[in-house]
C-alpha positions in Angstrom: 7.9 5.6 12.4 8.8 5.0 8.9 11.7 2.7 8.3 14.0 2.6 5.2 14.9 -1.1 4.2 17.4 -1.4 1.5 19.5 -4.0 -0.4 16.5 -6.6 -0.3 16.7 -10.0 -2.5 14.3 -9.4 -5.6 12.7 -12.2 -4.2 11.9 -10.9 -0.7 7.9 -10.4 -0.5 5.9 -8.1 1.7 5.1 -11.1 3.9 8.6 -12.6 4.5 9.3 -8.5 5.3 6.3 -8.4 7.8 7.5 -11.6 9.6 11.1 -10.5 10.3 9.8 -7.1 11.7 6.9 -8.8 13.5 9.5 -10.2 15.7 10.2 -6.7 17.1 6.9 -5.3 17.0 3.5 -4.5 15.8 4.0 -3.9 12.1 1.4 -1.1 10.7 2.2 -1.4 7.0 4.8 -2.9 4.6 5.2 -1.6 1.1 8.0 -3.1 -1.4 8.9 -0.6 -4.0 8.3 -1.8 -7.7 9.5 -0.2 -10.9 6.4 1.6 -12.2 6.8 0.4 -15.7 7.9 -3.3 -15.3 6.3 -4.1 -11.6 9.7 -5.7 -10.7 10.7 -4.6 -7.0 13.3 -2.2 -6.6 15.2 -4.0 -3.8 14.2 -1.6 -1.0 11.1 -1.2 1.0 9.3 0.8 3.9 8.0 -0.4 7.2 6.0 1.4 9.3 5.9 0.9 13.2 5.7 2.4 16.7 8.8 4.6 17.1 9.9 2.1 20.3 9.4 -1.2 18.0 11.2 0.7 15.1 13.9 1.5 16.6 14.5 -2.0 18.2 14.0 -3.5 14.7 16.7 -1.2 13.2 18.9 -2.1 15.7 18.4 -5.8 15.5 18.0 -6.2 11.7 20.5 -3.8 10.3 23.1 -5.7 8.8 21.2 -9.1 9.2 20.6 -11.3 6.5 17.5 -11.9 4.7 16.7 -14.0 1.6 20.3 -14.2 1.2 21.0 -10.6 1.2 22.5 -8.3 4.1 20.0 -5.4 4.6 20.5 -1.8 5.2 17.8 -0.5 7.7 17.5 3.1 9.1 14.9 5.6 10.1 13.5 6.9 6.6 14.5 10.4 5.9 11.5 12.7 4.7 11.1 12.7 1.3 12.5 16.1 -0.4 11.6 18.1 -3.7 13.9 17.0 -6.0 12.6 19.9 -8.2 11.3 18.7 -11.6 10.5 20.0 -15.0 13.5 19.6 -17.2 10.9 20.8 -19.6 12.3 22.9 -22.4 11.9 26.8 -22.1 9.6 28.5 -24.8 9.6 32.0 -26.3 12.4 34.1 -27.1 16.0 33.9 -25.9 
């Protein structure tokens, strides 16, 4: 299960996040999301764990403090197509 972790401190590393979640089960993957232009953290991450470990971690860590910030931890929602394009229409009107 993929877990969304929000309200992260910009100082939170993948290692510190992995350690916090590892107390509740085996962590398969940690991805701290960064800005593609600056490379700076955007304040959220995704953690992947088995379903049972993920539910325990969500219940235990949601609302807890890490690196001075109160975490927002819940099951990640599936990515939706936000459309796109925004391009200019060409041709006659």
